[in-house]
C-alpha positions as CSV (number, residue, x, y, z in Angstrom):
1,X,82.0,-26.8,-55.5
2,X,82.5,-27.3,-51.9
3,X,79.1,-26.2,-50.9
4,X,78.0,-28.9,-53.4
5,X,80.5,-31.2,-51.7
6,X,79.3,-30.4,-48.0
7,X,75.8,-30.7,-49.4
8,X,76.8,-34.4,-50.8
9,X,78.5,-34.8,-47.3
10,X,75.3,-34.3,-45.7
11,X,72.7,-36.3,-47.3
12,X,74.8,-39.6,-46.7
13,X,75.4,-38.7,-43.2
14,X,71.8,-38.3,-43.2
15,X,71.3,-41.4,-44.7
16,X,73.5,-43.1,-42.8
17,X,71.9,-42.2,-39.7
18,X,68.3,-42.7,-40.7
19,X,69.8,-46.7,-41.6
20,X,71.3,-47.1,-38.2
21,X,68.2,-46.1,-36.2
22,X,65.9,-48.4,-38.1
23,X,68.2,-51.3,-37.4
24,X,68.1,-50.1,-34.2
25,X,64.5,-50.1,-34.6
26,X,63.9,-53.2,-35.8
27,X,66.3,-55.1,-33.3
28,X,64.1,-53.2,-30.3
29,X,61.1,-54.8,-32.0
30,X,62.7,-58.4,-32.1
31,X,64.0,-58.1,-28.5
32,X,60.9,-57.2,-27.7
33,X,59.3,-60.2,-29.3
34,X,61.4,-62.3,-27.2
35,X,61.2,-60.8,-23.8
36,X,57.0,-61.1,-24.4
37,X,57.8,-64.8,-25.3
38,X,59.7,-65.2,-22.8
39,X,57.3,-63.7,-19.9
40,X,54.2,-65.0,-22.2
41,X,56.5,-68.9,-21.3
42,X,56.8,-68.1,-17.4
43,X,53.2,-67.3,-17.1
44,X,51.7,-70.6,-18.9
45,X,54.3,-72.4,-16.6
46,X,53.1,-70.8,-13.5
47,X,49.6,-71.0,-14.6
48,X,49.8,-74.6,-15.1
49,X,51.5,-75.0,-12.2
50,X,48.8,-73.7,-10.3
51,X,45.8,-76.1,-11.9
52,X,48.0,-79.2,-10.6
53,X,47.9,-78.3,-7.5
54,X,44.2,-77.5,-7.8
55,X,43.5,-80.8,-9.7
56,X,45.3,-82.3,-6.5
57,X,43.9,-81.0,-4.1
58,X,40.6,-81.8,-5.5
59,X,41.4,-85.0,-5.2
60,X,42.7,-85.4,-2.0
61,X,39.5,-83.9,-0.7
62,X,37.3,-86.6,-2.6
63,X,39.5,-89.0,-1.1
64,X,39.3,-87.9,2.6
65,X,41.8,-85.4,3.3
66,X,41.1,-82.6,5.7
67,X,41.7,-79.4,4.5
68,X,44.8,-78.4,6.9
69,X,46.9,-82.1,5.4
70,X,45.7,-80.8,2.0
71,X,46.4,-76.8,2.6
72,X,50.3,-78.1,3.7
73,X,50.8,-80.6,1.1
74,X,49.7,-78.5,-1.7
75,X,51.2,-75.1,-0.8
76,X,47.8,-73.5,-1.9
77,X,45.8,-70.9,0.1
78,X,42.6,-71.8,2.6
79,X,40.6,-69.6,-0.1
80,X,42.1,-71.7,-3.4
81,X,41.4,-75.2,-1.8
82,X,38.0,-73.6,-0.5
83,X,36.7,-72.2,-4.6
84,X,36.3,-75.4,-5.4
85,X,34.5,-77.3,-2.8
């Protein structure tokens, strides 16, 4: 009887451990997805800002601004601006 009780207890413990392992795994996946979303948003915002600056630089150059002024006002590198010329 004691042996059977011990086996039942072991099965309950094993099930409990498995349950919490699965819950932890699910929580980890959810956190990973959220971190991925946040990273994607951050990258998208940075890309959008750069594209906006490049568009401004292009317009400034069309309007006759000197390269050094475009660099100063947009904060872009000379090599970035030269790639759109």
